[in-house]
C-alpha positions as CSV (number, residue, x, y, z in Angstrom):
1,T,32.5,-1.6,-12.8
2,A,30.3,0.7,-10.9
3,L,29.8,4.2,-9.5
4,G,29.4,2.7,-6.0
5,V,30.3,-0.8,-5.2
6,Y,29.0,-3.9,-7.0
7,V,28.2,-7.6,-6.6
8,A,27.8,-9.5,-9.9
9,K,26.3,-13.0,-10.1
10,I,25.3,-15.4,-12.8
11,N,22.7,-17.8,-12.1
12,G,22.9,-16.8,-8.4
13,Q,26.5,-17.6,-8.2
14,R,28.9,-14.8,-7.3
15,V,31.3,-13.6,-9.9
16,G,34.9,-13.4,-8.5
17,D,35.9,-13.0,-4.9
18,F,36.3,-9.1,-4.8
19,I,34.8,-7.3,-1.8
20,L,33.7,-3.7,-2.3
21,A,34.6,-3.8,-6.0
22,P,35.6,-1.7,-7.9
23,G,37.2,0.1,-4.8
24,W,37.6,3.8,-4.2
25,T,39.1,6.2,-6.7
26,S,38.7,9.8,-7.7
27,Y,35.4,9.1,-9.7
28,R,35.5,12.1,-11.8
29,N,38.7,11.1,-13.2
30,R,39.4,7.4,-12.9
31,L,37.2,4.3,-12.4
32,Q,38.8,0.7,-12.2
33,V,37.3,-2.1,-14.4
34,D,37.4,-5.8,-13.4
35,T,37.6,-8.6,-15.8
36,Y,36.5,-12.2,-14.9
37,D,36.4,-15.5,-16.7
38,V,32.8,-16.7,-16.0
39,T,32.8,-19.9,-18.1
40,G,32.4,-22.1,-15.1
41,L,29.2,-20.2,-14.1
42,M,27.4,-20.5,-17.4
43,D,24.4,-22.9,-18.1
44,T,21.9,-23.3,-20.9
45,N,19.7,-20.5,-19.7
46,N,21.6,-17.7,-17.8
47,T,20.6,-14.8,-15.6
48,L,23.1,-12.1,-15.0
49,T,22.5,-9.7,-12.1
50,V,24.6,-6.7,-10.9
51,G,23.8,-5.4,-7.6
52,V,25.0,-1.8,-6.8
53,A,25.3,0.1,-3.5
54,P,26.5,3.6,-2.7
55,G,29.8,2.5,-1.2
56,W,32.2,5.4,-1.0
57,K,30.6,7.0,-4.1
58,A,27.5,8.4,-2.6
59,S,28.3,8.1,1.1
60,E,26.1,9.9,3.7
61,Y,29.2,11.2,5.3
62,F,30.3,13.0,2.1
63,S,26.9,14.5,1.5
64,R,26.6,15.6,5.2
65,H,30.2,17.1,5.5
66,C,31.9,17.6,2.2
67,G,29.2,19.0,-0.3
68,D,29.1,17.5,-3.7
69,L,32.7,18.3,-4.8
70,R,34.2,14.9,-5.2
71,L,31.1,12.9,-6.1
72,G,30.0,15.0,-9.1
73,N,26.6,14.2,-7.9
74,L,25.1,11.4,-5.7
75,E,24.1,8.9,-8.5
76,T,25.2,5.3,-8.6
77,A,25.4,3.2,-11.7
78,A,26.9,0.1,-13.2
79,I,28.4,-0.8,-16.6
80,F,29.2,-4.3,-17.8
81,A,30.0,-6.3,-21.0
82,L,29.7,-10.1,-21.2
83,T,31.6,-11.5,-24.0
84,I,30.7,-15.0,-25.2
85,N,33.1,-17.0,-27.5
86,Y,31.1,-19.8,-29.1
87,A,32.8,-23.1,-30.3
88,D,32.0,-22.3,-34.0
89,G,34.1,-19.1,-33.7
90,E,31.2,-16.8,-33.4
91,T,31.5,-13.9,-30.7
92,R,28.7,-12.2,-29.0
93,I,28.7,-9.3,-26.7
94,I,26.0,-8.4,-24.2
95,T,26.2,-4.9,-22.6
96,S,24.4,-2.9,-20.1
97,G,21.9,-0.5,-21.4
98,G,18.4,0.7,-21.5
99,D,16.9,-2.8,-22.2
100,C,18.2,-4.0,-18.8
101,M,15.6,-4.4,-16.0
102,C,16.2,-2.7,-12.6
103,E,14.6,-3.2,-9.2
104,N,15.2,-2.5,-5.6
105,G,17.2,-5.2,-3.8
106,K,17.0,-6.9,-0.4
107,N,19.4,-4.2,1.1
108,I,16.7,-1.7,1.8
109,H,19.5,0.8,3.0
110,S,23.3,0.5,2.7
111,T,26.0,3.0,3.4
112,V,29.6,2.8,4.5
113,Y,29.3,4.6,8.0
114,D,25.9,3.9,9.1
115,G,25.7,0.2,7.9
116,Y,22.8,-1.6,6.3
117,I,19.3,-2.9,6.6
118,Y,18.4,-6.2,5.0
119,D,15.1,-7.8,4.4
120,P,15.3,-11.3,3.1
121,A,11.7,-11.4,2.3
122,Y,11.6,-8.3,0.1
123,K,10.7,-8.5,-3.5
124,D,10.3,-5.5,-5.8
125,V,7.0,-5.8,-7.5
126,F,7.6,-2.8,-9.8
127,P,10.9,-3.5,-11.7
128,A,11.6,-0.9,-14.3
129,K,13.7,-0.2,-17.4
130,A,17.3,1.0,-16.6
131,Q,17.9,4.8,-16.8
132,V,20.8,5.5,-19.1
133,F,23.1,8.4,-18.8
134,E,26.4,9.4,-20.4
135,K,29.9,9.3,-18.8
136,D,33.3,9.8,-20.5
137,R,34.8,6.5,-21.1
138,K,38.1,8.0,-20.6
139,I,37.6,7.5,-16.8
140,L,37.6,3.7,-17.3
141,L,41.0,1.9,-16.7
142,D,42.0,-1.6,-15.9
143,R,42.5,-2.5,-12.1
144,Q,45.7,-1.0,-10.7
145,G,45.6,-1.9,-7.0
146,E,45.0,-5.2,-5.4
147,K,41.6,-6.6,-4.9
148,V,40.0,-6.5,-1.5
149,I,39.1,-10.0,-0.4
150,E,38.0,-11.9,2.8
151,Q,41.3,-12.8,4.5
152,E,40.7,-14.5,7.8
153,R,37.8,-15.9,9.8
154,L,37.8,-15.2,13.6
155,E,35.7,-17.2,15.9
156,A,33.8,-15.6,18.9
157,K,35.8,-15.7,21.9
158,E,33.3,-14.7,24.6
159,I,29.6,-13.8,25.3
160,I,29.5,-11.0,27.6
161,I,26.5,-9.6,29.6
162,T,27.6,-6.0,30.5
163,P,26.7,-4.1,33.6
164,K,24.0,-2.5,31.7
165,G,22.6,-5.9,30.9
166,E,23.4,-5.8,27.2
167,T,24.5,-8.9,25.2
168,V,28.0,-8.4,23.8
169,I,30.3,-10.7,21.7
170,D,34.1,-10.4,21.9
171,F,36.0,-11.7,18.9
172,G,39.4,-11.0,20.7
173,Q,41.0,-8.9,18.1
174,N,40.4,-5.4,16.6
175,M,39.9,-5.7,12.9
176,T,38.2,-4.4,9.7
177,G,35.6,-6.5,8.1
178,Y,32.1,-7.8,9.0
179,V,30.2,-10.5,10.9
180,E,28.7,-13.6,9.4
181,F,25.9,-14.9,11.5
182,K,23.1,-17.5,11.7
183,I,19.7,-16.0,12.5
184,K,16.0,-17.2,12.6
185,G,14.2,-14.9,15.0
186,N,10.5,-14.2,14.9
187,K,8.6,-12.9,11.8
188,G,8.6,-9.2,11.7
189,E,11.5,-8.8,14.3
190,R,14.2,-6.3,13.8
191,A,17.5,-7.7,14.9
192,V,20.3,-5.3,15.4
193,I,24.2,-5.8,15.4
194,S,26.2,-2.9,16.6
195,H,30.0,-2.7,16.3
196,A,32.5,-1.3,18.6
197,E,36.3,-1.3,19.2
198,V,36.3,-1.2,23.0
199,L,34.4,-1.5,26.2
200,D,34.3,1.4,28.6
201,A,35.9,1.6,32.1
202,Q,33.0,-0.2,33.5
203,G,32.8,-2.8,30.9
204,N,29.9,-1.4,28.8
205,F,29.7,-1.4,25.2
206,Y,31.3,1.9,23.9
207,T,30.6,3.8,20.7
208,D,31.3,7.4,21.5
209,N,34.5,7.3,19.3
210,L,32.4,6.4,16.3
211,R,30.9,10.0,16.5
212,S,27.9,10.1,14.0
213,A,28.5,6.6,12.4
214,K,25.9,4.2,13.4
215,A,28.0,1.2,12.3
216,Q,25.0,-1.2,12.4
217,A,23.7,-4.3,10.6
218,V,19.9,-4.6,10.9
219,F,18.3,-7.9,9.8
220,L,14.4,-8.0,9.4
221,C,13.5,-11.5,10.4
222,D,11.0,-13.7,8.3
223,G,10.8,-16.6,10.7
224,K,13.2,-18.7,8.5
225,E,16.7,-19.5,9.3
226,H,19.5,-17.7,7.4
227,I,23.3,-17.6,7.4
228,H,24.0,-14.0,6.4
229,K,26.9,-11.5,5.8
230,P,26.8,-8.1,4.1
231,D,27.9,-7.6,0.4
232,Y,28.5,-3.9,0.6
233,N,29.7,-2.9,4.0
234,F,32.7,-3.1,6.5
235,Y,33.3,-2.0,10.0
236,G,36.2,-1.4,12.4
237,F,35.6,-3.6,15.6
238,R,36.4,-6.1,18.2
239,Y,32.9,-6.3,19.8
240,I,29.4,-6.6,18.7
241,R,26.2,-5.9,20.6
242,L,23.0,-7.8,20.0
243,E,19.6,-6.1,20.3
244,N,16.2,-7.6,19.7
245,W,17.8,-11.1,19.4
246,S,15.2,-13.6,20.3
247,D,17.4,-16.6,19.2
248,E,19.6,-18.3,21.8
249,V,23.1,-16.6,21.6
250,K,25.7,-19.1,20.8
251,K,29.4,-18.4,20.0
252,E,29.3,-20.8,17.0
253,N,26.6,-18.7,15.2
254,F,28.9,-15.7,14.9
255,T,32.1,-15.4,12.9
256,A,34.1,-12.2,12.3
257,I,35.5,-12.0,8.6
258,V,38.7,-10.0,8.2
259,V,38.7,-8.0,5.1
260,H,41.6,-6.0,3.4
261,S,43.5,-5.5,0.2
262,D,45.2,-8.6,-0.9
263,I,48.9,-7.3,-0.3
264,K,51.6,-9.9,-0.1
265,R,53.1,-10.0,3.4
266,T,56.9,-9.7,3.3
267,G,58.1,-8.7,6.8
268,Y,58.0,-10.8,9.9
269,F,59.7,-10.4,13.4
270,E,59.8,-12.3,16.7
271,C,61.9,-12.0,19.8
272,S,62.1,-13.1,23.3
273,D,60.1,-10.3,24.7
274,E,56.4,-10.9,24.3
275,R,55.6,-7.2,24.8
276,V,57.6,-6.3,21.7
277,N,56.0,-9.2,19.9
278,K,52.6,-7.8,20.8
279,L,53.6,-4.4,19.6
280,F,54.7,-5.8,16.3
281,S,51.4,-7.7,16.0
282,N,49.5,-4.4,16.7
283,I,51.4,-2.8,13.9
284,I,50.3,-5.6,11.5
285,W,46.9,-5.4,12.5
286,G,46.8,-1.7,12.1
287,Q,48.1,-2.1,8.5
288,K,45.6,-4.7,7.7
289,S,42.7,-2.7,9.0
290,N,43.7,0.6,7.2
291,F,44.8,-0.9,3.9
292,L,41.4,-1.5,2.6
293,D,41.8,-0.2,-0.9
294,V,43.1,3.1,0.2
295,P,45.6,3.9,3.2
296,T,43.2,5.3,5.7
297,D,43.5,7.1,9.2
298,C,40.9,4.7,10.8
299,P,38.4,1.9,9.9
300,Q,35.6,2.5,12.5
301,R,34.1,6.1,12.8
302,D,32.5,8.6,10.5
303,E,35.8,9.3,8.7
304,R,37.8,6.3,7.2
305,L,39.5,8.7,4.9
306,G,42.9,8.7,3.1
307,W,44.6,11.2,5.2
308,T,47.9,11.8,3.6
309,G,49.9,12.8,6.8
310,D,49.1,9.3,8.2
311,T,50.2,7.7,5.0
312,Q,53.5,9.4,4.6
313,I,54.5,8.6,8.2
314,F,53.6,5.0,7.9
315,A,54.6,4.2,4.3
316,G,58.2,3.3,5.3
317,A,57.2,0.8,7.9
318,A,54.4,-0.5,5.7
319,S,57.1,-1.3,2.9
320,Y,59.1,-3.5,5.3
321,L,55.9,-5.4,6.2
322,A,54.4,-6.0,2.7
323,D,54.8,-5.3,-0.9
324,I,52.8,-2.1,-1.2
325,R,53.9,-1.1,-4.8
326,P,50.6,-1.8,-6.7
327,F,48.5,-0.5,-3.7
328,M,50.6,2.9,-3.6
329,H,50.8,3.2,-7.3
330,K,46.9,3.2,-7.6
331,W,46.6,5.6,-4.6
332,L,49.3,8.1,-6.3
333,G,47.1,8.2,-9.2
334,D,44.4,9.6,-7.1
335,A,46.9,12.0,-5.6
336,R,47.5,13.3,-9.1
337,D,43.8,13.8,-9.6
338,S,43.5,15.5,-6.4
339,Q,45.8,18.4,-7.8
340,Q,43.4,19.4,-10.5
341,G,42.3,22.9,-10.0
342,Y,44.2,23.4,-6.9
343,D,47.5,25.3,-7.9
344,G,49.4,22.1,-7.8
345,A,48.6,21.1,-4.1
346,Y,48.0,17.6,-3.2
347,C,44.8,17.2,-1.2
348,D,45.2,16.3,2.4
349,V,42.7,13.5,1.9
350,I,43.2,11.2,-1.1
351,P,40.9,10.4,-2.8
352,R,39.7,14.0,-2.5
353,V,36.7,14.6,-0.4
354,F,36.9,18.2,1.0
355,P,36.6,21.2,-1.0
356,S,39.4,22.8,0.9
357,H,42.2,21.0,2.9
358,S,45.0,21.0,0.4
359,G,48.8,21.3,0.6
360,N,49.2,21.4,4.2
361,A,52.7,21.0,5.5
362,A,53.5,17.2,6.1
363,W,50.3,16.2,4.6
364,G,50.5,17.4,1.0
365,D,54.3,16.2,1.0
366,A,53.1,12.6,0.9
367,G,53.0,13.1,-2.9
368,L,56.8,13.1,-2.8
369,I,57.5,11.1,0.4
370,V,55.6,8.1,-0.6
371,P,57.3,7.6,-4.1
372,N,60.7,8.1,-2.4
373,K,59.9,5.2,0.1
374,L,58.8,3.0,-3.0
375,Y,62.2,3.9,-4.6
376,E,64.2,3.2,-1.5
377,M,62.4,-0.1,-0.6
378,Y,62.0,-1.6,-4.1
379,N,64.2,0.5,-6.6
380,D,60.9,1.6,-8.1
381,T,62.1,4.1,-10.6
382,A,58.8,3.7,-12.6
383,I,56.7,5.5,-10.1
384,L,59.5,8.4,-10.2
385,E,59.0,8.7,-13.9
386,E,55.3,8.4,-13.8
387,H,54.8,10.9,-11.0
388,F,57.5,13.3,-11.8
389,D,55.4,16.0,-13.5
390,S,53.0,15.9,-10.7
391,M,55.7,16.3,-8.1
392,E,57.2,19.3,-10.1
393,Y,53.6,20.7,-10.1
394,Y,53.6,20.4,-6.2
395,M,57.0,22.1,-6.0
396,Q,55.6,25.0,-8.1
397,Y,52.7,25.3,-5.5
398,L,55.3,25.5,-2.6
399,E,57.4,28.0,-4.4
400,Q,54.8,30.7,-4.3
401,Y,55.0,30.7,-0.6
402,G,58.8,31.0,-0.3
403,L,60.2,30.6,3.3
404,E,56.9,31.4,4.7
405,G,56.0,27.8,3.8
406,P,52.7,26.4,2.6
407,N,49.5,26.0,4.6
408,T,50.2,25.0,8.1
409,A,46.7,24.0,9.5
410,Y,47.8,21.0,11.4
411,G,51.3,21.5,12.8
412,D,52.8,18.6,14.7
413,W,49.4,16.9,14.9
414,L,50.2,14.5,17.8
415,N,52.6,16.5,19.9
416,Y,51.3,17.9,23.1
417,D,53.7,20.9,23.0
418,V,53.1,23.9,20.8
419,T,55.4,23.4,17.8
420,D,56.2,26.4,15.5
421,K,54.1,25.6,12.4
422,R,56.3,27.7,10.2
423,Y,59.3,25.7,11.2
424,I,57.5,22.5,10.1
425,A,56.5,23.9,6.8
426,V,60.1,25.2,6.0
427,A,61.6,21.8,7.1
428,Y,59.3,20.0,4.9
429,Y,59.9,22.3,1.9
430,A,63.6,21.8,2.4
431,Y,63.1,17.9,2.4
432,D,61.0,18.0,-0.7
433,A,63.7,20.0,-2.5
434,A,66.2,17.5,-1.5
435,L,64.0,14.6,-2.8
436,M,63.4,16.3,-6.0
437,K,67.2,16.9,-6.4
438,K,67.6,13.1,-5.8
439,F,64.8,12.1,-8.2
440,C,66.2,14.3,-11.0
441,E,69.7,12.7,-10.5
442,I,68.0,9.2,-10.8
443,L,66.0,10.1,-13.8
444,G,68.9,11.8,-15.7
445,K,67.8,15.4,-15.4
446,P,70.9,17.3,-14.2
447,E,69.7,20.8,-14.9
448,R,66.6,20.3,-12.7
449,A,68.7,18.5,-10.0
450,A,70.9,21.6,-9.9
451,Y,67.9,23.8,-9.6
452,Y,66.4,22.0,-6.8
453,A,69.9,21.9,-5.1
């Protein structure tokens, strides 16, 4: 596992097919550990490498906008243990530690929002001994959510020369993932791929909606031909723009790779009206793009956060389309972590990012609404038992406000009319109490059921 995201290799061969492992959790409290059988990768003499990038752990967005609250601090690190069982019964365990050698990799720069800079010719001439620091092992746990993997490959549909004269490639589908490309270029050339969801009204490449996110892939050419894709990054896009691209631009040299959590699809729909079919397809793609280890609000701009209001609204639809139980169990663990030190309020963004932004009406209530959806769809009583104390903690938070309701920062977020925020808060408070009555009856807690009634 890693504080950050890792790629492990033995003798140059990638270990497993996980993308952006170990995923995104509340790092101060929980860190998922992945286990692999690597027998097939072993040889007589073996080299194990673990590459680590900041990922969500040390994101530039969090350091720019959110202080150091969730991160603890901005370090990245890795921990591993290689267990070897010999034919004669001997067992040897090789672990990470101060005798490991560290060096800077070919990813000169890598962050979730701005993208990466890759130099295939780079070689660190000053490797150093690993720095060791202590972390509490209690934060380590076996993987809970599904792994994130490469799901689909989309061919380039069209090469466009925009009115501004820029070279743009259209993959025909908004998606989350990255581009695999073939490149040679001239030695010393700095080839740049930018990502965007739409073209503007004039047909030009449009990135204003990305806000501060650069969303770029920069490849430093060495004059040799490469087939390349990133190890530590993802983007939300349909179009890419090529800059400083001296190679002939061919559609077959570019493939968009769709990446999301490996959740089992269960819901399908088709009818005689192609408009409705397209709507349903858009919903499916929306879920794919925003179910990348955590349920997010968007996959493209300088946000990509687990906003709880979005999640509680969509959880019901999502449960018809796919088996979201492991995915949401993992996320609700981070919801419980987000309550710590905040009077029982669930954070409005999970995993927690912001020092404030907690317990707002219709956002904090996701901590009850999502478990209810899991129960209704899957008869999942386990999540009610596991999450019950946490939900009671949230009710205690609400009770201190009485009928004034809890925080009401957002109101009816997508309504053009002005809606009374207090009305929204009280309505959700009543709904929460009704849910708690229901949960208590299911779990055999009649006194608590009467209380919430």
